VONULO-267967 format. One line per 3 residues: their letters; for each residue x, z, y of C-alpha. Coordinates in nm, 2 decimals, padded with zeros to 4 digits. Each point is the difference from the previous one (the first is absolute). Layout:
A	X:Z:Y | ... $
END
This chain:
MNH	-00.19:-00.92:01.36 | 00.23:00.30:00.06 | -00.22:00.21:-00.23 $
EKQ	00.04:-00.27:-00.28 | 00.37:-00.01:00.04 | 00.03:00.38:00.00 $
AVR	-00.21:00.03:-00.32 | 00.20:-00.27:-00.18 | 00.33:00.14:00.11 $
KLR	-00.10:00.35:-00.13 | -00.11:-00.16:-00.33 | 00.34:-00.17:-00.04 $
LSW	00.19:00.32:00.08 | -00.22:00.22:-00.23 | 00.00:-00.24:-00.30 $
PEI	00.31:-00.22:-00.01 | -00.11:-00.08:-00.36 | -00.29:-00.21:00.11 $
PES	00.11:-00.37:00.00 | 00.05:-00.16:00.34 | -00.24:-00.28:-00.11 $
HIE	-00.28:00.25:-00.02 | 00.08:00.14:00.34 | 00.00:-00.35:00.15 $
SLE	-00.34:-00.06:-00.16 | -00.14:00.30:00.19 | 00.15:-00.13:00.32 $
LFF	-00.16:-00.34:-00.06 | -00.34:00.15:-00.05 | 00.00:00.13:00.36 $
VQL	00.08:-00.36:00.12 | -00.28:-00.14:-00.22 | -00.26:00.25:00.13 $
RAV	00.09:-00.09:00.36 | -00.04:-00.37:-00.09 | -00.34:00.06:-00.14 $
DGE	-00.09:00.20:00.31 | 00.12:-00.29:00.22 | -00.20:-00.26:-00.19 $
TAR	-00.31:00.21:00.01 | 00.03:00.05:00.38 | 00.05:-00.38:00.04 $
LSP	-00.33:-00.07:-00.17 | -00.19:00.21:00.25 | 00.23:00.09:00.30 $
HEL	-00.27:00.11:00.25 | -00.29:00.13:-00.21 | -00.02:00.30:-00.23 $
HES	-00.27:-00.04:-00.26 | -00.08:00.25:-00.28 | 00.18:-00.21:-00.25 $
LWG	00.32:-00.02:00.21 | -00.02:00.37:00.05 | -00.02:00.04:-00.38 $
ILG	00.31:-00.21:-00.05 | 00.20:00.17:00.27 | -00.10:00.34:-00.15 $
ILS	00.13:-00.10:-00.34 | 00.33:-00.13:00.15 | 00.05:00.33:00.19 $
RCY	-00.09:00.21:-00.30 | 00.24:-00.20:-00.22 | 00.28:00.02:00.26 $
QLL	-00.04:00.38:00.05 | -00.02:00.07:-00.38 | 00.30:-00.22:-00.07 $
LCS	00.21:00.17:00.27 | -00.12:00.34:-00.12 | 00.09:-00.08:-00.37 $
IKQ	00.35:-00.11:00.08 | 00.06:00.31:00.21 | -00.13:00.23:-00.28 $
VGD	00.24:-00.15:-00.25 | 00.29:00.03:00.25 | -00.10:00.37:00.06 $
RNL	-00.03:00.06:-00.38 | -00.36:00.10:00.05 | -00.17:-00.06:-00.33 $
NGF	-00.36:00.10:00.09 | 00.01:-00.17:00.34 | 00.10:-00.33:-00.15 $
YVA	-00.28:-00.01:-00.25 | -00.27:00.10:00.25 | 00.11:-00.30:00.22 $
ARG	00.05:-00.24:-00.30 | -00.34:00.09:-00.14 | -00.14:-00.10:00.34 $
LVE	00.17:-00.34:-00.04 | -00.18:-00.05:-00.34 | -00.33:00.07:00.17 $
TLC	00.10:-00.24:00.28 | 00.08:-00.28:-00.25 | -00.34:00.05:-00.17 $
SVV	-00.17:-00.02:00.34 | 00.16:-00.34:00.07 | -00.10:-00.13:-00.35 $
WVN	-00.35:00.13:00.07 | -00.01:-00.19:00.33 | 00.14:-00.32:-00.16 $
EKP	-00.30:00.00:-00.24 | -00.23:-00.02:00.30 | 00.17:-00.04:00.34 $
ERL	-00.31:00.12:00.18 | 00.09:00.34:-00.13 | 00.27:00.03:00.26 $
CNL	-00.27:00.11:00.24 | -00.10:00.29:-00.23 | 00.35:00.15:00.03 $
VQL	-00.06:00.08:00.37 | -00.37:00.08:00.00 | -00.15:00.36:-00.01 $
ESL	-00.15:-00.02:-00.34 | 00.20:00.17:-00.27 | 00.16:-00.23:-00.26 $
RIG	-00.01:00.06:-00.37 | 00.37:00.04:-00.09 | -00.07:-00.04:-00.37 $
RIM	-00.12:-00.35:00.05 | 00.30:-00.09:00.22 | 00.24:00.14:-00.26 $
NSG	-00.17:-00.18:-00.28 | 00.05:-00.33:00.18 | 00.37:00.06:-00.01 $
YRK	00.00:00.11:-00.36 | -00.18:-00.32:-00.11 | 00.26:-00.22:00.16 $
YPN	00.30:00.21:-00.08 | -00.08:00.19:-00.33 | 00.32:00.21:00.01 $
LNT	-00.09:00.14:00.34 | -00.24:00.25:-00.15 | 00.29:00.15:-00.20 $
VYS	00.23:00.00:00.31 | -00.26:00.18:00.20 | -00.07:00.26:-00.27 $
NMS	00.37:00.07:-00.03 | 00.04:00.04:00.37 | -00.31:00.23:00.01 $
SIV	00.15:00.22:-00.26 | 00.28:00.08:00.24 | -00.22:00.02:00.31 $
HPN	-00.22:00.26:-00.17 | 00.15:00.35:-00.08 | 00.14:00.00:-00.35 $
RTS	00.33:00.00:-00.18 | 00.11:-00.35:00.11 | -00.06:00.08:00.37 $
QSL	00.23:00.30:-00.04 | 00.30:-00.16:-00.15 | 00.31:00.21:00.06 $
GPR	00.36:-00.10:00.03 | 00.32:00.19:00.08 | 00.09:00.05:00.37 $
SME	00.31:-00.18:00.12 | 00.29:00.21:00.14 | -00.05:-00.18:00.33 $
EVK	-00.36:00.12:00.02 | 00.11:00.35:-00.07 | 00.27:-00.01:00.26 $
DNG	-00.20:-00.18:00.27 | -00.33:00.18:-00.04 | 00.11:00.34:-00.11 $
VFG	-00.22:00.00:-00.32 | 00.11:00.17:-00.31 | -00.26:-00.09:-00.26 $
PFS	00.14:-00.23:-00.27 | -00.29:-00.24:-00.01 | -00.23:-00.19:00.23 $
LNF	-00.26:-00.28:-00.02 | 00.23:-00.30:-00.07 | 00.04:-00.32:-00.20 $
SAG	00.27:-00.21:-00.15 | 00.15:-00.33:00.12 | -00.19:-00.17:-00.28 $
FAQ	-00.33:00.14:00.12 | 00.09:-00.11:00.35 | 00.05:-00.35:-00.13 $
KMI	-00.34:00.00:-00.17 | -00.16:00.11:00.33 | 00.16:-00.29:00.18 $
DDL	-00.10:-00.24:-00.28 | -00.36:00.11:00.03 | 00.01:-00.03:00.37 $
INL	00.14:-00.36:-00.01 | -00.26:-00.11:-00.25 | -00.29:00.15:00.21 $
ISL	00.11:-00.15:00.33 | 00.07:-00.34:-00.15 | -00.36:-00.01:-00.13 $
IIS	-00.15:00.13:00.33 | 00.18:-00.27:00.20 | -00.11:-00.27:-00.24 $
ELE	-00.36:00.12:00.02 | 00.02:00.02:00.38 | 00.13:-00.35:00.03 $
TVI	-00.30:-00.11:-00.21 | -00.24:00.18:00.24 | 00.14:-00.18:00.31 $
SGG	00.01:-00.33:-00.17 | -00.37:-00.01:00.07 | 00.08:-00.07:00.36 $
EDV	-00.21:00.07:00.30 | -00.32:00.02:-00.20 | 00.13:00.31:-00.17 $
VRG	00.16:00.19:00.29 | -00.29:-00.07:00.23 | -00.27:00.14:-00.23 $
GRL	-00.24:00.28:00.09 | -00.07:00.14:00.35 | 00.22:-00.08:00.30 $
MVR	00.15:00.34:00.10 | 00.24:-00.10:00.28 | 00.08:-00.31:00.20 $
VRN	00.33:-00.02:00.19 | 00.01:-00.22:00.31 | 00.23:-00.30:-00.02 $
RMQ	00.19:00.03:00.32 | 00.17:-00.34:-00.04 | -00.34:-00.17:-00.02 $
DEA	-00.13:00.20:00.30 | 00.30:-00.11:00.21 | -00.05:-00.36:-00.10 $
END
């Protein structure tokens, strides 16, 4: 949780223009992700099946990319943010793809390569605007004019870092707000889709092969 607090604190300091309600939404997402994680563990506390592994993998991926995205905005790292945020779009599409057929959870952790195009198309069918969002993010991830947006260096940057060039890769407060808006929209949808996955109960999380069984010490002692 310290990492979360540090990332959010840096975001507040770097961009005071971002409404506090948006910052609070980001903080709430971490709480919601832990709640989904807890509910998932409750459904299968002592056995790890392929399906449960798939859900836990999605949760970990979502947590890491959310944390990374917040940090990148706070650090004014344009390219870093869009690499992480684009990963969140792919994560959203993967959960939509799973919700079409829950048995696909097993496929997420098996050795056979997945066809990313089919996964992305599942997300695009349910959320038609997602294709445009992903394309816009990709235009920044790939080397081109948008990914090399320049802005003037601040006097603090010149003083603290000893740099003298007048420009650097930078973006405006309005652009930072758009980044946070996109992030909030994506995480909201991912959490909603994850809640749909685990609403299937034990039948969903215990699908596929049993990978690990943890001894229940309380039962052993009884």
